[in-house]
C-alpha angles and dihedrals in degrees: 000000000000119000116270117245118197141143123207116239115263102246132154121231116266114272111281094020123110119230116240112260094218107093126211107257106262113260092354121120134178113269131205103227103170130027122188132161106287096002148057136191114223128191110225116202121209115286097034117109125220092223109192088171131053108285132188094205093094094166096081104014110143089200090059091050090055093044089056091054098042125045124232092243090050099046114009094170090068089058098048122092089191089070096039092255089285096295115149098191137353139243124202115258098242090053133080130217148093126322124197112221134186119221099185134037091245089053094048093053093044090051093047092049088052091046091051093050091052092243092129112082113207118196125184133193112218133182109209141179121263133014114293105220095200127076094209134008138159119228107205102177128140115243132206131194113198096188142030102245106338102064135071122242108246131199109235142139096256095055132096121280113270130175127192124181112208133200124181113218104169145012116209139187130188141081128116095309120064092222093051105127131165140158140220117235133188110211127195112191124208094189127033108218121161111282091349095150093051090045097049097042087051090049092058094044100261106103116184112270121255089015108124092173093067101024113114119234092266090069119087116201124192139163121256097240108061101355088246142081128049126001119257112274102223119088108208100236123114137162142255123018104226122191111273094006098105114102137147119298111277123263092255093068092061115098092014104093129046128177109224130185128211096010114172103224092194094061105037120093139188098030135097109252131155 
């Protein structure tokens, strides 16, 4: 199948609503990589939302992208919010990776059945802060999300069961600060809770890089231009790990993240700290 080429309409958000701060990656559009009867695999760039529910943010809606490519008469499931627009799973807006999408109702129920039986494996490549000493580990910690979109997912005993299997594939050092260290981790999730990877990596002291929402207070995030201002918008999580795909982090990561010790959150200004 040819690659899909589509540009979202240029529309302003409705009055009284605030536009999402994660921009669509310049010049990068979603691509349909695989097409099979009843299903497709779409590559989602950063800044696009896997909107399995009705969403007013048309400018980067993955469901609208697919609706432009597949007619209602051809694939009604892709046009139905009652069936999640055919999406079998989600991927965070700031992340990039592959999204499995059903194009028929038969395909949707078949894929959901396989997912519920844990027959679909999901692997993620994550850039995290600090050096992970263990080659392999399993994080088996319950997680709880107390809001739909505005709250962080927390690891706590009252949450839902969640398990992530981690394998460290690289340790790296560089960036603008000499003490800047991070690691690349491949994660296979057994469950698929909201923000599970970000919550689990944070719980073991390795929050995802450039992710101010889940970074602890010891992490200092800046922009590359003037070392001040809002934190970078891209969270370094992508899926899956393909053979031969793993490389050093892109240049845009350099200079964005600094590990700072003893920072006084009360006196610091102009940076993203939680």
